[in-house]
C-alpha positions as CSV (number, residue, x, y, z in Angstrom):
1,M,28.0,-27.1,4.4
2,S,30.9,-25.3,5.7
3,N,29.7,-21.7,6.0
4,P,27.0,-21.1,9.2
5,A,25.7,-17.9,7.6
6,L,24.8,-19.5,4.6
7,A,23.5,-22.5,5.6
8,A,20.8,-20.3,8.2
9,L,20.4,-18.3,5.4
10,T,20.0,-21.8,2.9
11,I,17.3,-23.0,5.7
12,R,15.4,-19.4,5.6
13,S,14.7,-19.4,2.1
14,R,13.3,-22.8,1.8
15,R,10.9,-21.6,5.0
16,V,10.2,-18.9,2.3
17,L,9.5,-21.1,-0.5
18,A,7.6,-23.4,1.3
19,A,5.0,-20.7,2.5
20,A,4.7,-19.3,-0.9
21,F,4.1,-23.0,-2.4
22,T,2.6,-25.3,0.5
23,A,1.7,-23.5,3.8
24,P,-1.6,-26.4,4.2
25,T,-2.3,-25.3,7.4
26,L,-2.7,-21.0,6.4
27,A,-4.7,-22.3,3.5
28,M,-7.0,-23.1,6.3
29,G,-6.9,-19.6,7.4
30,L,-5.3,-21.5,10.8
31,V,-3.1,-18.6,12.9
32,P,0.0,-20.5,15.1
33,V,-1.3,-20.4,18.4
34,A,1.8,-18.9,19.5
35,H,0.9,-15.8,18.3
36,A,-2.7,-15.8,20.1
37,Q,-3.8,-13.1,22.7
38,V,-6.4,-13.7,24.5
39,G,-9.3,-11.6,25.1
40,A,-8.0,-9.4,21.7
41,P,-10.8,-8.3,18.9
42,K,-11.5,-11.4,16.7
43,T,-9.5,-10.1,12.9
44,P,-11.5,-9.6,10.5
45,V,-11.7,-12.5,7.9
46,Y,-12.2,-11.7,4.3
47,Q,-14.9,-14.5,2.6
48,A,-16.4,-13.6,-0.7
49,E,-19.5,-13.8,-0.9
50,A,-20.3,-11.6,2.1
51,F,-18.2,-9.4,1.2
52,R,-20.1,-8.6,-2.7
53,K,-23.3,-8.1,-0.6
54,T,-21.9,-4.7,0.4
55,F,-19.6,-3.7,-2.4
56,H,-19.3,-4.2,-6.0
57,D,-17.3,-3.4,-9.3
58,G,-16.4,-0.3,-11.3
59,V,-14.7,1.2,-13.7
60,A,-14.2,5.0,-14.9
61,V,-12.3,5.7,-18.1
62,V,-9.9,8.8,-16.7
63,D,-8.2,10.3,-19.2
64,G,-8.0,7.2,-21.9
65,T,-7.6,4.7,-18.8
66,R,-9.7,2.5,-17.2
67,I,-9.6,2.7,-13.7
68,H,-10.8,-0.5,-12.1
69,Y,-12.6,0.5,-8.1
70,V,-14.8,-1.6,-5.6
71,E,-16.9,0.3,-3.9
72,G,-19.5,0.1,-1.2
73,G,-21.3,1.7,1.8
74,H,-23.4,5.6,1.6
75,G,-22.5,8.5,3.8
76,S,-19.1,11.0,3.4
77,P,-16.8,9.2,0.7
78,L,-13.8,8.0,1.5
79,L,-10.8,6.7,-1.0
80,L,-8.8,4.2,-0.1
81,V,-5.2,3.9,-2.5
82,P,-3.1,0.5,-2.2
83,G,0.7,-0.1,-2.1
84,W,3.0,-1.9,-3.9
85,P,2.8,-4.8,-4.7
86,E,-0.8,-4.7,-4.0
87,S,-4.2,-3.6,-4.9
88,W,-7.8,-2.4,-3.9
89,Y,-7.7,-5.7,-2.2
90,A,-4.9,-5.4,0.4
91,W,-7.9,-3.1,2.0
92,R,-10.8,-5.8,2.0
93,L,-10.0,-6.4,5.6
94,V,-10.5,-2.4,6.8
95,M,-13.2,-1.5,4.3
96,P,-16.8,-3.8,5.9
97,A,-16.2,-1.4,9.1
98,L,-15.2,1.7,7.3
99,A,-18.6,1.2,5.2
100,A,-20.5,0.4,8.6
101,S,-19.3,3.5,10.2
102,G,-20.9,5.7,7.6
103,H,-18.4,6.0,4.8
104,H,-18.9,5.7,1.2
105,V,-15.9,3.4,0.7
106,V,-14.1,3.4,-2.6
107,A,-11.3,1.2,-2.7
108,I,-9.0,1.7,-6.3
109,D,-6.6,0.2,-8.8
110,P,-4.3,3.1,-9.5
111,R,-2.9,3.4,-13.5
112,G,-1.0,-0.1,-13.3
113,M,-2.2,-1.6,-10.7
114,G,-4.7,-4.5,-10.1
115,D,-7.4,-5.1,-12.6
116,S,-6.6,-1.4,-13.9
117,D,-4.9,-0.8,-17.3
118,H,-1.2,-1.1,-17.3
119,P,-0.3,2.0,-19.8
120,E,3.4,2.5,-21.2
121,T,3.7,5.9,-19.3
122,G,1.7,8.6,-16.8
123,Y,3.6,7.1,-13.3
124,D,4.8,10.0,-12.3
125,A,2.9,11.7,-9.2
126,R,1.6,14.2,-11.3
127,T,-0.5,11.8,-13.5
128,A,-1.4,9.8,-11.0
129,A,-2.4,13.0,-9.3
130,S,-4.7,13.8,-11.9
131,D,-6.1,10.2,-12.7
132,L,-7.5,10.7,-8.9
133,H,-8.9,13.7,-9.2
134,G,-10.3,12.8,-12.4
135,L,-11.7,9.4,-11.0
136,V,-13.3,11.4,-8.0
137,T,-14.4,13.9,-10.7
138,A,-16.2,11.7,-12.7
139,L,-17.6,9.4,-9.7
140,G,-19.2,12.6,-8.5
141,L,-17.7,12.2,-5.3
142,A,-16.9,15.8,-4.2
143,T,-20.1,17.6,-5.4
144,S,-20.9,18.0,-1.8
145,G,-17.1,19.2,-0.6
146,P,-14.0,17.4,0.3
147,I,-13.4,14.1,0.5
148,D,-11.5,11.8,2.9
149,V,-8.4,9.7,1.8
150,A,-6.7,6.9,3.3
151,A,-3.1,5.1,1.6
152,H,-1.1,2.9,1.6
153,D,2.7,2.7,0.8
154,V,3.1,3.8,-2.9
155,G,-0.8,5.0,-2.8
156,S,0.8,7.0,-0.2
157,W,2.9,9.1,-2.7
158,L,0.0,9.7,-4.8
159,A,-1.9,10.7,-2.2
160,Y,0.3,13.0,-1.3
161,A,0.5,14.2,-4.5
162,Y,-3.0,14.4,-4.5
163,A,-3.7,16.2,-1.6
164,A,-0.6,18.8,-2.8
165,D,-1.6,19.1,-6.2
166,Y,-5.7,19.6,-5.8
167,P,-6.2,21.0,-1.7
168,A,-9.6,21.7,-2.8
169,D,-10.5,17.7,-3.1
170,V,-9.3,16.7,0.0
171,R,-10.8,17.2,3.6
172,K,-8.8,14.8,5.5
173,L,-5.5,12.6,4.7
174,A,-4.5,9.3,6.2
175,V,-0.9,7.5,4.7
176,F,0.4,4.4,6.3
177,E,3.6,3.2,5.6
178,A,5.6,5.2,3.2
179,A,9.3,7.5,2.6
180,L,8.0,10.2,0.1
181,A,10.7,10.8,-2.2
182,G,12.6,14.1,-2.0
183,I,11.3,14.5,1.3
184,T,11.6,12.0,4.2
185,P,15.7,12.8,4.7
186,P,18.0,10.2,3.0
187,A,19.5,7.3,5.1
188,P,23.2,7.5,6.0
189,A,25.4,7.0,4.0
190,G,27.8,3.4,4.0
191,T,26.6,-0.1,4.1
192,P,22.8,-1.1,5.7
193,D,22.6,-3.5,8.2
194,D,21.2,-6.8,7.6
195,A,17.8,-5.0,9.0
196,V,17.8,-1.8,7.0
197,N,18.7,-3.8,3.7
198,L,15.7,-6.5,4.1
199,K,13.5,-3.2,4.3
200,T,14.6,-1.3,1.7
201,W,16.7,-2.8,-1.1
202,H,13.8,-2.6,-3.4
203,F,13.7,0.9,-4.0
204,A,17.1,0.5,-6.1
205,F,16.7,-2.7,-7.5
206,N,12.9,-1.5,-8.9
207,R,14.5,1.3,-10.4
208,L,16.7,-0.5,-12.6
209,P,16.2,-0.8,-16.6
210,D,14.3,-4.3,-17.7
211,L,16.3,-5.7,-14.9
212,P,13.6,-6.3,-12.6
213,E,11.4,-7.0,-15.5
214,M,14.0,-10.2,-16.7
215,L,14.8,-11.2,-13.5
216,V,11.0,-12.0,-11.7
217,Q,9.6,-13.2,-15.0
218,G,8.1,-16.7,-14.5
219,H,9.3,-16.1,-11.0
220,E,6.8,-14.0,-9.9
221,R,4.6,-15.9,-7.4
222,A,7.6,-16.7,-5.0
223,Y,8.8,-13.1,-5.4
224,L,5.9,-11.8,-4.0
225,A,6.0,-14.6,-1.2
226,W,10.1,-13.6,-0.2
227,L,8.5,-9.9,-0.3
228,F,5.6,-10.6,2.2
229,N,7.5,-12.7,4.4
230,Q,10.5,-10.3,5.1
231,K,8.5,-7.2,5.3
232,A,5.7,-8.4,7.6
233,R,5.3,-8.7,11.0
234,K,2.6,-11.6,10.6
235,P,3.7,-13.4,7.9
236,W,1.0,-15.8,8.3
237,V,-1.7,-13.3,7.1
238,F,-0.6,-13.7,3.5
239,T,-2.0,-17.3,3.1
240,P,-1.5,-19.5,-0.7
241,E,-4.9,-17.3,-1.5
242,V,-3.9,-13.9,-0.6
243,I,-0.6,-14.5,-2.6
244,D,-2.6,-16.2,-5.5
245,E,-4.6,-13.4,-5.9
246,Y,-1.3,-10.7,-5.9
247,T,0.0,-13.2,-8.4
248,R,-2.7,-12.7,-10.3
249,V,-2.9,-9.1,-11.8
250,F,0.9,-8.6,-10.9
251,T,1.5,-11.0,-13.6
252,R,-1.0,-9.0,-16.2
253,P,0.4,-7.9,-19.6
254,G,2.1,-4.7,-17.9
255,G,1.7,-5.1,-14.5
256,A,5.5,-6.0,-13.1
257,R,7.0,-3.1,-16.1
258,A,4.2,-1.2,-14.4
259,A,5.1,-1.7,-11.0
260,F,8.8,-0.6,-11.4
261,S,8.1,2.6,-13.2
262,Y,6.5,3.8,-10.3
263,Y,10.1,3.5,-8.4
264,R,11.6,4.9,-11.6
265,E,9.4,8.0,-11.6
266,A,9.3,8.4,-7.9
267,F,13.0,8.4,-7.6
268,G,14.3,9.8,-10.9
269,E,15.3,13.2,-11.0
270,A,12.3,14.6,-12.3
271,G,10.2,12.9,-9.3
272,I,12.5,14.2,-6.9
273,A,12.3,17.9,-8.3
274,Q,8.6,17.3,-8.3
275,N,8.3,16.3,-4.2
276,R,10.7,19.4,-3.2
277,E,8.5,21.4,-4.9
278,R,4.8,20.5,-3.5
279,A,7.1,20.7,0.1
280,R,7.7,24.7,-0.5
281,K,3.7,24.8,0.4
282,K,2.5,22.8,2.9
283,L,-0.2,20.5,3.3
284,Q,-3.0,22.3,5.1
285,M,-6.0,19.7,5.9
286,P,-4.9,17.8,8.7
287,V,-3.0,14.5,8.3
288,L,-2.9,11.4,10.3
289,A,0.5,9.6,9.8
290,V,0.7,6.1,11.3
291,G,4.5,3.9,11.5
292,G,4.0,-0.2,12.0
293,Q,6.7,-1.1,14.9
294,Y,8.2,-3.5,12.7
295,G,7.8,-0.7,9.5
296,V,8.9,2.4,9.1
297,G,8.7,3.2,13.1
298,D,8.1,7.0,13.2
299,A,9.3,8.1,10.3
300,L,6.4,9.0,8.2
301,Q,4.9,10.9,10.6
302,N,8.6,13.4,11.0
303,T,8.2,13.2,7.6
304,M,4.7,14.4,7.0
305,K,5.6,17.2,9.3
306,L,8.0,18.8,6.8
307,A,5.4,18.8,4.4
308,A,2.1,19.6,6.2
309,A,1.1,21.7,8.8
310,D,-1.2,19.7,10.9
311,V,-0.2,16.2,11.1
312,S,-0.8,13.8,13.8
313,G,0.6,9.8,13.8
314,T,1.4,6.9,15.8
315,V,3.0,3.8,15.9
316,L,1.2,0.4,15.8
317,P,2.7,-2.0,17.9
318,G,3.3,-5.3,16.8
319,C,3.0,-4.6,13.2
320,G,5.1,-5.1,10.0
321,H,5.3,-3.2,6.6
322,F,1.8,-4.3,5.7
323,V,-1.0,-2.9,7.8
324,L,-4.1,-3.0,6.1
325,E,-3.3,-6.9,6.5
326,E,-1.5,-7.4,9.9
327,C,-3.2,-5.0,11.8
328,P,-6.8,-4.4,10.4
329,I,-8.3,-3.4,14.0
330,E,-5.9,-0.8,14.7
331,V,-5.9,0.7,11.4
332,T,-9.9,0.8,11.5
333,T,-9.7,1.9,14.7
334,Q,-6.9,4.9,13.5
335,L,-9.5,6.0,10.5
336,E,-12.7,5.8,12.4
337,T,-11.4,8.0,15.1
338,F,-9.3,10.8,12.2
339,F,-11.9,10.5,9.8
340,K,-15.4,11.0,12.3
């Protein structure tokens, strides 16, 4: 191959596919020595049997849609909302510590994600906010007062809409690694550089009608592994077992369509108009906005200052986009401090 750039791309692609289909050392949960930090806190390890001693599955029917959730712990309610292309499972490394610190933790699969129903419609933020309100009502989480909410990525879109549309439900809101359609300033015009393109290409791709489903069908596992590898600073956390779980829920009937529908709705004219209208009246509850150093950085904090009156935030060093799994200790510390 005579083109050096193409040769480098081919080598990188092989590495990605190797991570998706083999990676035996990752399957054993081994972390490369080069990334270990002497004296650093031990990263939580998910052990399903131990996890299920505290947490259990549940299903609530909200306006005819089955919403799956995983809950455990006792104390003040804390609703956790995942992002794309994941499920409640993204919160698994954070949930035990939050429950131990005095929270009734409820991690959900929004409609179209995980093991919830995948209806044909309802992926706009207004409907998603109504789903969250209906779930909170069905579970009686807000009977003693407003609850705390934390969300990541697309989940942050939904949680922001929930806090704006049902402010009496939410005591405090924490959002991680997201941009809000109609509120986050648009990227400068022109062709993005390689680094920006790797982080943002999917916003345009996911909005296309029909084509994403056609191209991804039959290649879901490789597609997800490539995403995790590109957007994570610590891609080794996405072991074959983890990718298997996300592939399982993504390949459920309607899974890909539902995932892409969130982007189509959020960045369509109606979705942008909805958010701009929400931002006209700033959130009054305290808001925590957190980005990864190699993710959105401080962009989410700057965005939330346009949409909320009381905003604090930070950037987690050494973290990529998937902060819940790359930096669970740091995320837990931020949430425990904020929701104290």
